[in-house]
Each structure stands twice: as C-alpha cells, then as structure tokens.
N, C-alpha and C positions, 0 to 999 in steps of 0.2 A: 290668735293674735290678729287684730286689724291693723292696717296701716292708715294713717290719716292722709290718705291720698285717693279715696274713693271706695275702699272696702267698707262694708257695713252700711251701704246706702240702698235706698229704694226710691221709687217714684213718689211724688207727693200724694199722701193719702187724701181721699176725697173730703174728709171732714176738716182738713187743714189747708185746702186750696185758697189762695188769695189772689188779688188783682196785681199782677206783676208790673203793669204799666204805671200804677200809682207808686209802687215801690221805686221804680226807676226814676220817676220825677223827684221823689223825696231825696234819694241818695245823690242825684245830680246836684241838688241844692245844698246838701248838708255834709257830704263826704268829698273832700277836695280832689282826691285822685280818681274818684269813680267816674266811669264812662259807660253810658248805655251802648248797646242793650244788654239785658241780663240773659245769660244762656246757661245750659247744663244745670238747671235747677233740680235738686234732688233733696230727699229727706233722710236724715240719719235714722237707722233702725232703732238705735238705742235711745233712751230718754223717755221715762214714763211721766215726767212732770211737765217740762216745757218743750214743745216741738222745736226741733232744730233742723236747719236747712243749710245746704251748700250750694253756692252758685258762682259763676264767673261774670266779669263785666266785659265791656267791649275791647279792653286791652288785654284780656286774658288773666287779669288778677282774680284771685279766688277769695271769697268772703264767706263767713258763717253768720247766719241770722238765727237768733233765739227769740221766741215770742211766747206770750201767755197762750194757753189753750183756750178755745172758744167755750161758751156756755157759762153756767153759774158755777162760781168758784168759791172755795172756802176762804174766809177772811184771813189775811196775812199769809196766804199761800201764793206760790208762783211769783215771788217778788223779784222780777228780773231787773227792776231799777236798782236794787241793791247789788245784784251781780255786776252790773255795769260800773257802778260807783267803786266797788271794792277792787275790781280788776284795774281800773284806771289809776287808783291810788297805789296798789301793790307794784304795778309795773315800774313806778318811779323809785321803788325801794329795793329793786333787784330781785324780787321774788319772781320766779318764772311763771308768767301769765300771758295770754294772748293780748295783743294790742287792741284796745276797744276804740272804735271810731265814732259811734253816735248812738244815742238813746232816743227813742221816740215814744211818747205817751199819748199820741193822737190816734185813737182807734179808727179814724176814718181812712187811714192809709192802707192797712192790711187787716183790719178787723179787731186787732188787739194791740197792746203796746209791745214793743220789741227793741232789740238793739243789734248792732252789727259789729263784728270783730274780725281780726285777721284769721286766715286759715293757716294752721301750722302743720307741716308734714312731719310725720314721725311714726312711732309704733305705739299702738294702744293694745294692751294685753287684756283680753276679755276673760281668759281662763287663768285664774289666780295661781294655779299650780305650775304655770309656765312650761307646758310640755314642749319638747324639742329644744329647750334651752339648757345649756350645760349647768351643772351644779355651781360652778364658779360664777357664771353669769347670773344665775338666780340670786346668789348671795349679793352680787354687786347691785342688781336692780332693786332688791328690797332694802339694801343699805342706803341707796340714793333716795328711795321713798321716805325712809326714816330721816335722812339728813334734811330734806326739803321741809318736812313737817316741823322739825325743830327750828329751822331757819325762819319759817313763817311765824311761829309762835314768839320769836324773839324780836320781831318788828314792833316798835312802839306805835300804837294806833294814833296817839296824839300828834306824832311827828309827821304823819302822812295824811292828816286831815280827816281821820275817822274817829275822833274822840266821842262823837255823838252817834256812832254806828250801833250802839246798843247801850243798855243800862249796866253800869258797873256794879258788881256785887250781887249776891243772892242768885247767881246764875242758875243753879240746879233747881232751886225752889220755883223760879219763874218758868224754867223750861218744863218741869214736871207739870205745872199748872197749864201751860200752853198746849202740851201734847195730850194731856188729859182732855182738854176742851176739844182739840182737833179730833181725837178718837171718838168722843161722844157724839160729835157732829156728823161723823161718817159711819157710825155704828150701824150694822145691818143684821146683827144677831148676837147671841150670847157668847162671851169669851171670858170664862172664869179667871184665867191667869191674868188677863189684863185688869180685871177688877181688883185682884189681889195686889198687883203691882201699883195700882193707883193708891192703895192704902199704904203699902210698905215703903215705897221710895221716899215720900216726904219725911218719914220718921227716921230715915237712916242716912241722911245727907252727911258726909264727913265734915267735921268742923275744922280740921287742919287745912291750911292753904286756901281757906275760903275767900281770901282777898286776892288770890291770883287771877289776873285778868290779862287776856290776850285776844287777838283776832282769831276766831275759830272758823274753820271752813264749813263744817256741818255734814259733809259727805265725803271725807277724804279717804280714798282707797285707790288701789292699783289701777283700776279701769277708769278712773277719773283724771288720769294724767297722761300726757303724751311724752314718750321717751324719744331721745335722739334715734335716728334710723339705724345706727350701728353701735353707739356707745351707751353705757349704763348711766345716762344723764337725762334728767327731766327737763324738757323744753317748755312745758306749760301745764299748769294745774287748771282743770276745767270745773264747770258746774258749781258756781258760787251762790246759788239761790238761797241756801240755808245759812249763809255766813252771818256772823254777828260778833259782838264783843262777849266773851264768856270765858269759861274755864278750859285751859288747853287739854286737860285730860279727857274732855269729851271727844275731841278729835282722835286722840290716841286710842281710846277704848273703841271708838267706831272703827278705826283702822284694824283693830285686833279681833273684831268679830269673826274674821275668817278662820281663826283657830277653833271656833265653836260651831260654825255652820257647816252643813254637809255640802258636797259638790252640787252645782257649780259655784255657789256663793262662797265656799271655803273649802277646807280640807279636814276639819273636825278631828284634830289630833294626829292625823296621818301626814305629817309635814313632809313635803317633797324634799329630796336631797338638795342641800345648799340653802334652802330657806331657813332663816333663823327660827328658833323656837319662840313661843310667845314671851317667855321670861327674858330671853336674849334680846328680843326686839325692844321690849320696854326698857331694859337696862341700858341699851345703846342710846335710846332717846333721853333717858335721864342723864347719862354722861354728857351728851351733847348740850343739853339744856341746863346743866349744872344743878340738877335736882337730886337731893340725897336719897329719895325713895318714894314709893307710893303705898300707903296703907289702904285697906278696904277696896282693893282693886275690883272685888266682885260687885260692889255698888256701881262703879263706873261702867262695867260691862253690862250689868242688868239694865241700867238706864239706856245705854246705847241700843240694846235689843228692844227695849220698850218703845223707844222712839221709832225704830225700824218697823216694828209691828204696827204702830200708828200710821206710818207712811203707807205701808202695804194696804192697810184698811182703807185709806183715802183713795188709792189707785183703784181698789175693787169697787168702791162706791161710784167713782167716775165711770167705771166700766158699765155698771148697772144703769147709769144715766145716759150712756152712749157717747161720751166725749173723752174717753181715755186715749192717750197717744200711743200706747203699746198694743200690738195685736195679741199679746200674751197676758193682758190685764186680768182675764178671768181666773188665772191661777193665783192671784194675790189674796183672795179670800182665805183659802186653806193655809197659805203661807203666813198670814197674820196670826192665825191660831197657833201654828207650829212655833213661830218665833217667840210669841208670848209665853208659851210653855217652857221654852228653853231659858228665857230670861228669869222666870219664876224659879226654875231649878237652881239658878246661880245664887239666889238670895240666901239659901241655906248653907252656902260654902263660905269659907274664910280664906282670904287671899291677900298676901302682902309681897310686894316686890321691892327689894332694896337695891340701891346701887352697889356694885362691887367693882373692884379695880381691874379685874381681868374677866373676860367672858370667852367662851369657847369659840364663838363665831367671830372671825376677824374679817374686816373689810378687805376686799381684794386690792385696795389702793394703799396697803401698808407701805411706809417708806423704808426702803432698803438701799444701802449703797450698792452700786453695781459690782457684780462679782468678776467681771471681765477686765478690770483694771485696778491696780493698786493705787488708791487715792491717799493723799496726806490726810491726817486728822482734821485739818482745817477744811479741806475740800469735802470730806465726808459730812461734816456738820452742815455745810452750805447745801450739799445735795439733799440731805434729809429735810432741811428747812424749805428748800425749793419744791421738793416732792409734795410736802404738805400744802404749800401755797398753791401749787397746780391743782390739787384735789379740792381745796376749799374755796379758791378764788378764781382760778382761770377756767377750768372745765365747766363749772356750774354757770359761768357768765358768758360763755361763747354765744349762746342764743341771744342774750340781751345785747351783746356787742353787734351782732349781725342786724338785729332789729333797729338799733340806734343808727347804724350806717344807712339802712334803708330809708329812714326818716329824712336824712339829709346827707347825701353821699359824700360831699366834699367838705363837711364840717367834722371836726374831731369829736367823736362821741364823748359825752361827760364821763362815761364809765372808765375810759382810759385814765383820766386824771385821778379818779377815785382809787383805782387799782394801783396806780403808780405811787400814791401816798402810802398805801399799805405795803407795797414792795420796799420802799425806802425805810419804813418803820421796822421792817424785818431784815434790814441790811442785805436785801436782794437787789442791788443796784450796781450798774456798771461792772457786772461780774466778769466781763471780757478783759478788763484792764490787765496788762502784763505785770509781771513781778517787778518790784523795785522802782516804781514811778513816784514822782513827787505828789501825785494825785491819789495815792492809795496803793498799798502793797497788794497787788492783785494775785492772780493764780498763774501757774505754768500752763502751757498749752495742753499738757496731758491731764491736768486737774480740771481745766475748763471744759474739755471735750464732752464728758458725760453730762454736764449741765446744759451744754448746747443741744445734745440729743434730747434731753428731757423737755426743753423749751420747744424743740421741733415738733413735739406731739400736738402743740397748739401754735403752729408757726405763724399764723396770722395775728396772734394776740400776745402771747407770752414774751417774745423778744422785745416788743414795744413797751410792755409794762415794766420790764426790768432795765430799760435803756440799753439793750444789747442788740438792737436791730441794725441790719445793714441798710444803707451804706454808712450810717453814723459811726458804728464801731470802727470800721476801717479808716474813716476820715479822722476820727479822734486819735487813732494810733499814729497816723501820718503827722498830725500836729504835735503829738507827744514826742516823737522821734526827730522830726525835721523842722517844726515850727519855731519861729523867733519868739522871744519873750512877749513882744507886742501882739503877735498873732495868737499866742496861747491865751493871753488875757482877754482879748476881744472876742475870740471865737471858741476856743477849746473849753474855757470855763463854763459858758452858758450851755454848750453841748453836753458836758459832763453833768450839769445840773438838770438837764432835760427841759430847759427853757426854750430852746430853739432846735431845729433840725437842719440837716444839710443834704446835699446831693453830690454826685460825682459825674463829671462830664468827660468821657473818653471816646466812646463809640460814635461813629459818624455815619450818616445815611448814604453818602456818595462814594465811599471807598470800602474795601474789604478790611474792616477794622481788626480782624483776627491777626493781621500783621500790623502791629502798632506803628511801624515805620511809615505806613501809608497815611497817617493822620495829616489832614490838610489845614485844620484850624490854625490860623496865624496869630502869633503874639509878637508884635513889633514894638520896640522901644522908641518912644518919642519924648525925649527929655526925661522928666521925672515920672513919666507915665508909660504904661503898656497899652497898646491899642489892639483889641482882639476882634477878629472877623472869622466867622465860620458857623457851622451847625453841628449840634450834638443831638443824639437821641438815646432812648432807653436810660435816661437819667432818673433812677428810682428815687421817689420821695419828693420830687420837685413840685408836685401838685399839692403837697401838704401845706396848709396855710402857715404853719410854723417854720417852713423851710426858709432860711435867711442867707445861706452861703453855699456856694458851689466851689468844689475843688476841680479845676479844669486843667486838662493836659492838652497842650498845643505845641506847635512848631515855632522854635525861636531861632533856628539856623538851618542851613542846607549842607552842613559839613558832615561829619561822621554820623551815619544813620542812627547810631545808638546814643548819640549825644545831641541830637537836634530837637529833642522834646524837653519841655519844662512844665512844671505845675505851678499854678497861681490860684489865689483866692479871689472869687468874683462874687460880691454881694448881689443877691437876687433882685434888689430894687435898682441896680445900676442902669442908667439910661442906655438903650440899645439892646438890652437883654429881653427877649420875648419868648414866653412859652407858647409854641405854635399849636400843640395838641397833646392830648393824653393818649398814649398808645395802649390798645387792648392786647392782652396776652391770651390767645385762644378764646377771645371773646370776654375775658375777665378784665375789668378796669382796675382792679386792686385798689378801689377806693378805701379810705380817704387819702392814700399816699400817692398812688399812681406811678406811671413811667412816662416821661415826657420827652417830646422833641423840642429843642430850644434853639432859637436863632440868636446870634450875636453879631450886631452890626455896629462897627466903630465904638465898641464898648471900651471905655477908658477906666483904668484902675491905677492906683499908685504903684510905683516900682517896689515899694515895701511889701506888696502883696505876693511877691515871688516867694515860693516855698523852697528853702534850702539854697540852691544856686542854679544859674543858667545851665541847661543841659543835663539836669539830674532827674528828669522825668522817669526814665526807665529804672533808675536806681530806686526811686521812691515807690514806683509801681510794684516792683518785685518785693520790696519790704512790706508793702500793704497787702499784697495778695497772698503771701505765705500763711499767716494766721487766719486771714479772711477765708481762705479755702478750707481750712480746718473747721471753722465755724459753719460755713455753708454745708460741708459734707456731713458733719455730725447732726445738724438740724434735719437734713434730708434723711438720715438714718432714723431719726425720731418719726418723721412723716411715714417712712416705710413700715416701721413697727406698728404705728396706729392703723395703717392700711391693712396690714396682715391681720391684726386683731379684728378689724371690721369684716374682712373676708371670712374669718372663722366664725364670728358671731352670726353673720348672714347665712352661711352654709349650715350652721347648726339649728337654724330656725325655719328652714324651708324644706319642703318635700317635693321631689320630682321623680317620676317613673318608679313610684312605690317605695322609695327610701329617702332618707335625709340627703340633702345635697352634699353634706360633709362626708358621706359614706361613698360617694362616687369616686372612682379611682383617679380620674383626672384632677379633681379638686384636691384630694389628698396629696397627689404629686405636686401640684402647684404650691400648696402650703409647705411641703417639705423643701422644695427648691427655694422658696422665699426665705425660709428660716436659714438655710445654708448660706444664701447669698447675702443676707443682712449681716449675719455674724462674720462672714469673711470680710465684707466691706468695713465693718466696725473695727475689726482687729487691724486691718491695714491702716486705717485712719489713725487709730491710737498709736501705732508704731511710728507713723510719720510725725505725730504730735510730739512723741518722745524724742525723735531725732532732731526736730527743730529746737527743742529745749536744750539739747546737748551741743549741736553743731551750728545752729543758726539757719536762717532761710537760704542763704546763698549756696550752701553746701548740700542742700536738700531739694534742689529744683526738680530733679528727676522724680524723687519720691512724691513731691507735691503734685507733679503732673500726673502721677499714677492714680492718686485718690480722686483727682478732678475728672479723670477719664472713667474711673470705675463706679464711683458712688452715684452720680446722677443717672447713669444708665441703669444701675441696679434698682434705684428707687422707682424710676419710670416703669421698669419691668414688673416690679412687685405691685405697684399701684394698678397697672394694666390688668394683672390677674384678678385683683380685687374688684375692679370695674366689671370684668367678665362675669364674676360670680353674682354681682348685684344686678346684672341684666340691664333693663332700661333705666332703673334707678341709678346705676353707676355713672351714666353719662348725663344725669340731670343735676340740678343744684340742690336736690333733697339730701344728698350726702356730701361729705367733704372730698370725695375721690376725684371728681372732675377738676376742681380747683387745684388739688394736690398734684394731679398729673400735669396740668399746665405749668406749675412751678417747676417740677422735676424735669420736664422735657425742655423748658427754656434754659435751665441751668446746664444743659449739655452744650449750650452756645455761650451763655454769659461767662465772663472771666476766661474766655478762650474756648473755642470749639474742641470737641473730642479729637478731631483729626490733628490739630496742632499739638496737643499733648502727646498723642500716640506717636507722631512723627519725631518729637523730641526724645521720647523714651526709646524708640526704635534706633535712632541714630547713636545714642549713647550705648545702647546694648551692643550694637554692631562694633563700635569702637573698642569696647572691652575685649572683644574676641578677634581683633585684627580685621574686621570686615570692612566693607566699603563705607566707612563713616567719614567724619569731617576731615580728619588728617589725610586719609587716603585721597579724598576729592581734591584737597588743597595741593597735595604733592603731585597729582597728575597734570597740573598746569605747568608746562615746561617753560624755560626761559625764552624759548623761541616764540611760544604762544603769547607770552607776556609782552615781548617786544612788538609783535604784530598788533596786539590789542591796543597798546599805547599809541601806535601810529594812527589808529582808526578813530580814536575819540578826541574830543577837543582838549586843549591843554589843561584846563581846570580839572576835568574828570581824570585825565592821565595822571596828574600829580596825586589825586586822592587815591586812585587805584594802586599806584606805586607805593604810597605810604602804607596802605593796608597790607600790601604784599610783604613789605619789609617788617611791619609790626607782627604779622602773622607768622613769619618765618624766624625772626630773630628777637621779637619782643622788645624789652627795654634795654637791650645791650648797649653799653656805653661805647661810643665811637670817639677815639682820641682826637682825630683831626677830620674836620668837615671837608668835603670836596672843594676845590678852588675854582672850578669852572662854574659859570652861571647856572647852566642847566642842572648840574650835579648838586649845587647848593639848594636850588629850588626843590629838588626831589628829597634831599636830606631834610630840609625844613618841613616838608609835608609828612615825612616819617616822624620827626621829633614832635610835631603837634599832636600825634596820637599816643605819646608817651603816657603810660598808666593804663592803657586799654589792654584787656586780657587778650592773649594770643588767640584763644579760641573764638572770641568775639570778632577779632580782626579777620580771622580766616572766614568766618561766616559772612561778614560784610563784603569781603573781597569776592567770594564765590557768588554772592547775590548779584554783584555788579558785572562780573565777567562771564558767567554762564550764558546769559542771553546773547553775548557777543561771539561766543565760540562757534555757534552755528553759522555765523556769517563769514568765518574765515575760509 
C-alpha cells in the first residue's frame, strides 16, 4: 500500500525534466491561490502513460501535475485534456474526484500540454490482494470500489455537460476498431492470439443492452483510487485519460480482470479472504445499478483483456523508442503476449451472471438496530433508515464536503442543501424533537440516543444534514417549552424548517463562567425595551451566514443569585451587536459555522423578546442542558467508536519491529481498554436517558453531571490512543483524529467543566452517607456566627443573607404573624421574597455568601 503523502515517489526522471520557472509564471497567472516558488518537485513512480508529478508552492499547498510524455505519440493517445474536462464535470456531480485547477495546451510552458489538480492524501493499494488488511476490511474496501463504480455509471452525462464526450451507440464496435488500429500501429512482432481476437470480437458483440450509454472511466481498478486514510471510503478516482461515453460493462469487466490475472495484477482464482468472488462482485454491481443480469460475460472480459494487451504493446513500443515513463516498460512486450493468450482462452467459455436477491458476501455496513438498547419499533425503523442514509449519502460525501469548505470557508457548501433535501425526503429531519410536541411527535431520549451516536460518526456533517446540530437543537427545545406564541411563530418555525440558524450566548471572557452566577452581561429594562451591554464568547454557529437569532443569558437583577439571570432573544442584525472574531479551537476554525466572540453595546430589543419570565434563566438553562448533554455525549460516543475503528484499521495495515502493529501488546491493550470504556460510557448515558424520560431533568441532575464528566474524558482518551497509533499522521489533518480530539477535549469545558460536575456529584454522594455535605456545612454556621456576620455587612446584604438563612432552614413554612418591629418586618419580608426557592438552593446561596466572611471573624 502507498499513502498519497509521498510514498511511491522518485526524483524527476531525466527524460521528463522541464523548466520549473516557466511553470511558476504560468501558475501565478492562472491558479488563483498559487504562490511561487515551487519546491519538493518529485515524480510518481507509477504511471506508464502520462508522467505525473507532485510539488508544493510557496504557501506549502501541494499540487499534482499530469502531462503528456515527450516524443512522437500515437494519435488519440495521452488525451489529458479529456481527463481535465471529465474531472471538472464529475466534481460537480458528487463523484469523488480531485479538484482540477487549470489545463494548459501551450507546449512552450513545459514542453507538452498538462493540467494541475489538488493533491489528496489517503491510501492507494498497489497490491490488489490487500495484505495486512483484515478480511472484514477487505470486504468493505471492495464493496466501496463497487459502489463508486455504480454511482459513476448512474450520472447522466448530458446533465453535467458531457453529452459530446463520445459518440453514443455502437461503443464496442468503435472500441474494437480503435484498439485494433492502436495495436497495429504499435506492433513489434507476431501475436497470434491478438490476430484471432481482432477477428472474433466484432462478430460476437452482444445485441442486448446495446443502447446502454454512460460515462466510462476506461481504467477503473483498485490502484486507481485513493481511499480515506482510515475508513473504507473512496476520496478520489484517478487517471481519467481513457474516459469516454460508452457501455458501463466495459468498466465492470476491466475491474474484474483481477480474477483472471496472476499476481501482482490479480489473484487468478485464489481470492483472498474477505474479497468477494467475481460472481458476487458483479451481482452486487447489478443490484446497485438495477440491472437484471449480464449475458455473454466472457465477451466483456475478453474485450477488456484485448484492450489491456493493446495498451501493454503500446508501452513496449515507447520503450523501444526510448520515451516510456516507466522503468519497467521492457516487461510489457511479454506481458502483451500473455494477456492476449488469456483473452483468447475466454472466447471458448460461456458465462452468464444474473442478479439474485441474496448473495453470500454482505457489506460490512449492513443496517442493524443496536443490541445494547431496547428501541421502540418506530425508533428501530428510523435507525435503519438513518444507517442506510449514512452509508449512501453521508460517508461518501465527507470528502466533497471538506473540498467545498476549502473553496470558500465561510460560505455554506451547496452539498449541505442537497443532502438536507434528501434527509427530509426520507423523514430524517428534526429527529431530536421530544415526544408530544405540536411540531411533530418525536422520540424519547432513550430512543434518540442511538441515533445521536450514529450521527456522531460523522459529527461535522450528519447532525447538520438532519437539522439536529447544536446549538439549534437546544435552542429549539427552549422555544418549544418556554417560548411565547409570537416567538415560536417568528423564530421556532424557521429553525425547524432549516431556513435559519441560531446561536447561544452564555459564556463570557472576563469572568469564570463555569459559575453562571458570575455572568456580568446586563439586561436593563427601559420602558418597552431591554438594553443589553456585555460580551459573550464561544457562541457556536454565530459565524454561519444563516444565523439570525441569539438566545442570550444575562443579569436582570442583583437579588437572589439563582434568580438574577434571564434569557432573551436577540436578532443578529440588531444595532450594537458586533461579531468581534471567530475563535479557533486548538487551531481549528470549524468553518463554516465557527465559534464567535460577540460584543453587545446598548443593544435594544423589545420586552416581548424575554423568554418565559424575569429571573428564569437558570430554570431554562437546566431544562436545555439535560437533553442537550445526552445528545453531546452520544455523539461523542460515535466519534470514539470511529476513532477506535481507525486505530484498528491502521494497526492492521502497518508493520513495525517484524510484526503487525496490531500484534504489539500495548496496541492490543489500548484497543481492549477503549472497547471497555466506550461500552461503559454508552451504558451509563443510555441509563441517564431512560431516567430523564421517567423522572424529568430536575430529578436527574446528578446523573446528568455523571455522563458529562465521564464521556468527554473517555472520548478524548480513546482518540488520543488512536492518534498515537497513527504516529505523525494522527496529529495532521490527513485523518479525522486531530479535529475529533479538539472537539472531545473542548467538551470537557463546554456546558460546564469536569470539576464542577465532579464537585456536584461528590457533594451529593457525601450527603447520602451523612458526610460533610451541604446540610452539614449549613448546620455548622451557628446563630452566634450569623449575628456577627450580619453586623459586619451592609444592611442590604444583611437582609439577603438573613432571608437565605431562614429559607434554607425553614423553607416555605407559613408564619401566622409577622414581626411588629421595623427591623423584624424587614427581615421577614426578605425571607418571604424567597418563597418558592428550594431549601437546598437557599443553603448553597447562603454558604456562598457567608463562607468568605467567616475567615474574617
């Protein structure tokens, strides 16, 4: 296996040297992002047809250049202009191809025509038997090869501007004539089998499906695609020199020559474990392409081999002329003879492959409801639909998603809207909605949890496609439960429809926001308006051009610390609201959504933008964070699962110190620990989801704190192990691990740091066993201490402290007669103003105020 990161390279061969300075000047003028000088220029070892080179520009960007070879060439060969055109068209249709930047047909630049495209990092498998790859992963890689071939053949050439890319109809008759002519022009000796094929093939062209036309690649095989660094997913199909309009079975047969050729070009009947048989591979293609079957399969194979023999003969002829691009070109003469003999042997065989409903080889991506949770039938159906959607629409499009973001970081990629339409058509939309809402009968937390985990395996794309991404999902739940009818109509409905996005403003740069009572952003009422002044940061999604509304938490009073905060709706275009900057997370900007620091200076909003009521900020926040933390945690478990898979795939494909990395004891131990920790975290989160469904958020605060403390730390640990196995690649952007680690590590702070959750869990655990918990601390404050404290503070603070003390000790106890003296009445009123506050909350607020004063006594 090569990696598309420098393996399989050599210095530029002397027969292919060109003037680099001329190339620099041309690219400066014609490729927008290119910056001189060119460095690290190398030539790919592979490629017998068109010499291919890798180089970097002055900004470190990497490019690939493909050019015609020098010397006298056969007519209609080495047509790199067609390569460029077809890649440019297919990239817009979602077929995985490199981005093509420019084509140049001016020979004065580097001696022959050429084009430049992006360099894509990933895996290229040169050995088709995939040594060092597990049987399960072999099956997945070949299944992906099959899937992309079918996808490519289903693209309508007329819709992507390739209607004139070839002549429709009579494809095989024209191809046989073309390759006969090519062979005769490059003939260097007698080849009886080729002569017989030249006679046999035109007389045996199948008549059925003769009108079938699609875009054909011409050289589609495993070593002409780049796979994702860890996943069985094709990022790019390469080498389109031979592409044209033609019959799709030409590609399929070319792809299946490996079942008839000896190593290293194939495995000749000795299929490696996990690789589908030829019949299974063809049947799978037929199923995907909705084709009932293929008769005269031997013709298609014989033609594929005939053409391959003709290509080999052409390479050998160029070798004799001294301008072949491969150092092994001398071997192609005998190879042409062998391949022609093999092709002729197939003409005496009869072969028919028909579609069947079941095949023995199953894709590794089969949809199954998870066994670790009892899901309702409705949830199981959605899970299976979502699983299929992930396999067919999300995973195959991740590379296109990244590519479109690179083209314009802060513009929403067109792919998102295309996938959203598909998700809505399959009822995979707003899956987070709770049960029994007027906006759709959603799912319980326990039913939604496995769906969140599944979407977490593509956390940067899937939640956005299904309209289940944070912070929108939490904000929509806030409006569902606490919004007014007017607020729901104006903001909730377009959010549910995916027409706008939102952000959440709570954390502030100048205070320790882990204690929400520290929030300083002021919300002051001025007649029929609120005036807001303050700064927020880490407002996720605020940089999205579709973000139209912010839910902001700010201080509306200085009374009870648990009732001084309120939430309001702030339209993003309101005067005085300014996005100061987009904040990177470990260097990742998370475009096109971002995390922003926002300034609010004299921002005025109508009083009707208040959510629920004055002082209800903490109440709303707790209601919002309960389900939200379930969503975050289950998505993180999905990220951890994908990271563990990547670790295993990587360790199964690399050798160190004489054996596979997967066989090293430390790596086996890391895989085992990761499996245990992921399953433990999942079971805990599912149990908390069940408890919330039964008892509600308020009664499950400790359990919610537990998953928030456990899951992000688990995910960061698992991802860190995977990074270690990937070595230098793990900390690069070639793999998903660095970005995943940044997300997991930041979630140990977002929604409350680990320490706050552990402190809360510990206090409640101590209280259960009579330890020094909240009640103990409260009771240690004697009446003498209280009297001395009240004398030391100003009268306003003294009244508030007294009221908290009475509420904490007696709660909402009814007092028949209020005190008659003025001081007693004031203290009694301070207590009564706290009526409805939980005793435990009053105790905590009391202790927070008096503990700093005790040291001064």
